N, C-alpha and C positions, 0 to 999 in steps of 0.2 A: 431606775427609778420607778419611783411607786405608783400602779393604779389605781383611780377611783372606781366603784359600777360606778354602774351607766344608769341614770339621773341623778346622780347625789351630786352636791359641789365635794372639787378637790381641797383635801386636807391647807390649811393657811403654809404659811412658812414662816417662819423660828419671828417672836414675838418681835414688837420695833420699836414699845416703848417700854419702859415703867412702868410696871402695877404691885401689888397686895392681895395675893391672897393666902389662901388657907386651900388645902388637901388632904383629902382622908386615899389614901386605899387597901381594900380590901382583897385579903392574902388567897389563895387556891389552891385546894385540892385535898385530901390530910393531910393530918403531920407528920408523916413517914415520911411524906414527898416538903419537908419545910428545904430542908438542905438543896433541894433543887430551883426553889423559891429565891433564893439568895442572890442568884443570877437575875433578872431581873424586876427586884422591889430598891432594894436598896441604888440597883443604878436606876430603874427610873425616878425614883426619887429627886433628880438633883437636876432644881428648876432650870428651863432657861434663860437665856443670859437677860439681863437686870430687871427677870423676878423673881419678887422675894419673896417664898415663902411657908409656909409651915405644917405637917403632915405627920399625921398620925398613922401606923399601921394597925386595922380592925382586925386583927387574927379571928381562930374560932375557939370558946370557952376550955379552956384547961392546956391553952398553951402559953406557953414561957409563968408570966408569975400572974397567969389566970389565971381564978376558978369554976370550978365549972367541969362538965362534957363535954364538948363540942358533940358525941350521941345521942345525948339527950332529946334534942329537938332534931326541927328540918334546918332549911335554907329558910321560910319564913322569920325562924328566931336569930338566927346567921343576920339577917337583912336588922332584926333592932337592936341588932347589936351596935350596925353601922348608921341607922340613922341617929340610933345615939354620938355616933360619933360624932357627923354632921354637930349636931345641937350642941358640943362642948365644943368641938372646932370658932361653932360662928361666934361663938361666946367667949372668947380668946379674945385676950386685950390684943390690942394690935392688927384685928381682920380683920378685917371687909364683909362682916355676916353673908352680903348678893355677891360675894366674890370666891366662894369657895367647892371645888370642881374632885369630883369624884373619881377615881381608878379601881378598877374590877378586871383581877385575870385569871383566864379561868372558868373552874366554879366559882371565883369570885367575882366576876362576872356576872353571872348569876343575881349570887345576894348587892350588886351596884347599882341592877337594873332596879329589886323592887324599891331599895332602897330611897331610890332618885325617884320612882315614880310618885315615894310616898311626901320626899323631903327636898325637889326640885333644889337641886346644884347650880352652879349656873356653868355648868358642863361635865357634858358625865362622858368618861373616855373608858373602853372596855376590849384588851388584847388575848385573845384567841378564846375567843365567849362563843361555846357553838348557839345558832338561832335553833336546836332542833333540845327534847329532852332529854333526859339520864340518861336516859333506859339505851335510847338511840343513838347518842355519842359514843353512849360503851359498845357499842354493839360494832358501828363505822370503826372504830378500832382497832375490833378484834380483823375487825375485817379485815382492814389497811395492814394489820401484822402478818397478816396469812391465814388467818383462821379457819380449816376446814368446816365444809358444811355443815357437817358431826357437830364441831364443834358451838359452829353455831346455832348450831337445832339446840343442841344443851343454855344455851345462855338463854334464849328463847323461854326456854323450861324455867328456869329459874327467875326473869320475870316476869310470867305468866304466874308461880310459884307466888311470889311477894303481893301481888295483884287478890291474890286468893287467901294473902292471910297466913299464909304458911311459915310458923315458925326459923328459925335456926336450924333446927337440929335435923327436921327432917330436908331445907330445901340445901346442908349436908351429905346428908342419907342418900339424895339426887345427884348428886355429885358422884359418892364412892362409887355407885351402883358403877355409872359411868364412865368407875376410872383417874376418877378421879386428870382429866387431861391439862398435859403443862398449855398448853395454847394459852387454856381459860387461867392460870397467872395471875394475867395483871388486873384482870378483874375482883379476884377470889382468895386471892394469897394468902392477904393479910384478917382474912374479915371473919370475925368474930361472931358472940348475940348480937350483943352491944351495933355496933357498924350493920350486919344486916336490916337491923331495922333501921336503922337514917338511911339508907341507901331506901329501905326500901318504904319510903317516908319519903325519897326527893324524887325515885326512878320517873314518873310522869309529870315532874313542873316542865311547865310551860312556859316562858320566858317571857315568846310575844309580849300578852297581854299586857307587861310590867312595860315593855316595851311604845307600845299604843299610845299607856298614859302617858308617860314623857312629856313634860314643855320645853326640854330645855335643849338643848345641841349636841347632841351621841355620836360620833366614833370609835365605827369600831375596827381596827387595827385585827388584821391576820398578816399571818405570814405566811407562803404560796404555802413551799412543802410541811403547811401544818399537818404532820402523817393522825392527829386525834381528833380534829377536829374537819368535820361536813362546812370543808371554807366554802364551796361556790353556792354551796344550799345558804348556808350561812348568811351571805355577805349580802345577798341579794335579797334576803326576808330580815334583814336588819335594815334594813338600805329603803322598804317598799312599805315596813310600821311601821314609820312613824314621817314626818316634811320635815326634820333636823337634823336628820338623819342620815353619813356617811358613813360606806362603807372603806374605810382602805388596803390594796390587796399591796404587799409588802416581796420581793420576790426575791428567793432568792431563801427569807426564815422560816423559824421551823414554828410551833408552839410558842415560841417569845422571839413576838419582834422587836427589835434594838430597843436599848432605852433612850435612842436621840427619837425614834421614833415615834412612841410613847412623846414624852421632855416635848415633844411639840407637838401636838394634839392638847395635851391640858396645859401650853403658851396655846395658843390660833383663839385672834381675838386681843390678844395684847399687845 
């Protein structure tokens, strides 16, 4: 049974009538995690029954055949790419420009929120998208994994270092002096100078102003057992930040809600 958060209407059932729509998807996380994304994005790309869809996937610069380097910008630059994808999709033959939907998973949800606030798709669906800053989300995930208070304190010092403009070498030295605890590996193991610069640029991004600017319906899907996201706080925040928001809790699901829930939410109202 899917639970909707108090104050929001339930996620509608499968679409009863045919429609033609466009749909863009924003991928999540860093390219090192791309293999795990395959478990949600192509599956979620299956349209609901009788819904004909064209669906580009927006990935970071430098991923796949694209040029550039995703670490050279921040979430705003990623949202520029998603906004451009929406414009391109609306211009495609056979796509109703008024029936374009946007889906963003995890970090891709932050990107999709910014793009949707700018470009106004017909509907926005996010899954596993935190309603807190990236810095707060990472700290929550470390705590759920059982990180000791000393490790969380070290993480807090790294975040403070980023806010103070400390470069990668000095931040890495801070970690070295603390003995490089393995419990911090989920955050730091693959970080280099360019990745550190990207993390610093995005660490205090607040998604709620983008939510408040939305003019389209927004369905925020969460797995009840998501270990990476503060689910209850995020669901309440998103549901309360915009008048047309719905937060849906999927029992038994983790960070990637089932594809059928994503497809149903994208096809709502058809």
